[in-house]
Each structure stands twice: as structure tokens, then as C-alpha cells.
N, C-alpha and C positions, 0 to 999 in steps of 0.2 A: 512333406509339405514344409515350405519355408516359413519361418516365423516372421510375422509382420511387426512393424513398429506400432506402438500404442497410440491410438487416435487421441488427439488433443493434448498429449503429454508435452510436446514441444511448445504448443501454443500457451499452455499453462505456465511453462517455464519463462517464456518471453514476457508474458503479461505480469508475472510475478517480479521479474527484474525491473520492468518499467514502473511498476507500482512503488518499489523501493526507491528508484531513482527520482520519481516525480513526487515524492512525499512532501517536498517543500513548495509545491504549487497550491498551497492553501487547502489541500485535501480534495480539491474538486476533481482533479485528474487521477490521482493515485488511488483514492479510495475505491472507485468503481473498478479500476483495473485489478486491485487486490482481491476484491470480492469475486470477480470473474475468474481470476487465476485460481483461487481456492476451490470454486465450484468445478471448474474444468479438471483440475488435478484430482479432486475427489471422485468425479465420474470416471476418469481414466483409471484410477486405482481400483474402483469397483469392477470395471471391465476386466482388468488384469487379474484380479482375485477370482473371478468367475472361471476364466480360462487361462491359467498361467502358461500352459504349454503352447498356446497359439500366438503369444506376443513376446517380443523382446523385453528386456529389463524395464523396470518401472522407475528408474532413477530420475528421469526428467519430470515425471508426474509427481514424485515425492518432493523434488526440489521446487517445482512450481507451486505446490500446495503450501510448503513451508514459507517460501518467499511471499506468497499471497497473504499468509497470516502475519508475517513481519510487516508487510506493506500496509495492511489494514491497521495494525497497532500504531505504526509510525504516523500514518495519516490522521488517525483519530487523536493522537497526542498533539500533533501540529494544529488541528482544528481547535482543540481545547486551549492550546497556547494562544492562538489568535483571538479567541473569544475572551480569554482573560486579559489580554493586552488591550482590547477595545474597552473592556470593563474598567480596568485600572487607569488607563490614560484618558479615555473619553473620546467619543467620535469628533467632537468639535476641536479638541486639542490635536488630533491626528491630522486634521485638514490644515492646520496652521503650524508651520515648522517651528516658529519661535515658541509658541505655547507648548508644543510637544517637547521641545528641549527643556523648557522650564519644568514641565510635569515629570519628565524622566529624571531630572536632577532631584526633584522632591522625593520621588519614589526610591532612588538610589541613595538618598541621604547626603547629597553633595551640596 
């Protein structure tokens, strides 16, 4: 019997890559992609470990799971950064470019 490719392994890899690439989209796009990549990679690895003789290598599932974790961490860090920026600069200052420049100069000590 021919060994089949692992289900959802490639999907996990693609979603993991997209999660890392879209981490600068305020975490709105990349965070769910990273979570889905991690879950799909984890499920694919469980299927592989149950019947390793039935499936080809688990490299895509491992890579997708790892990229999902990296994407989750990067997206969460970016979300925290955006929240801190709003806190430090203030929402009213962000809406006015002159006030934002003045506030940024105050923060940076210029």
C-alpha cells in the first residue's frame, strides 16, 4: 500500500507562514491564522504518531505547528505594542498629526 500524505499538514504550513507574514496587521489577521496553524499541525502530528507507517513524513506538520507558535507570539507582541502606543501617546494625539509629533518628541526626549 502506498503511503499517503498527511492530512492538513500542508494547510498548517501555509497558515503558519501567513501568520508570520501578516503579524504587522495589528494582530487581527495573523493571530487567528497562527492559532489555526498550530491546531491543524497538532492534529496532523497526532494522526501521524498513531499510524506512522501509513503516512509520509511529518515535516510540513512540524513546520506548520512551529510557525503557528511563532506567529502567535509575534502577533501578541504586536498587539501589546499597539496598546502601549495608544496608552503612551493617547488616542486624541494619534488623530492629530501635529499633537502626535509633539507627544513623540516628548516621549523620545527631543
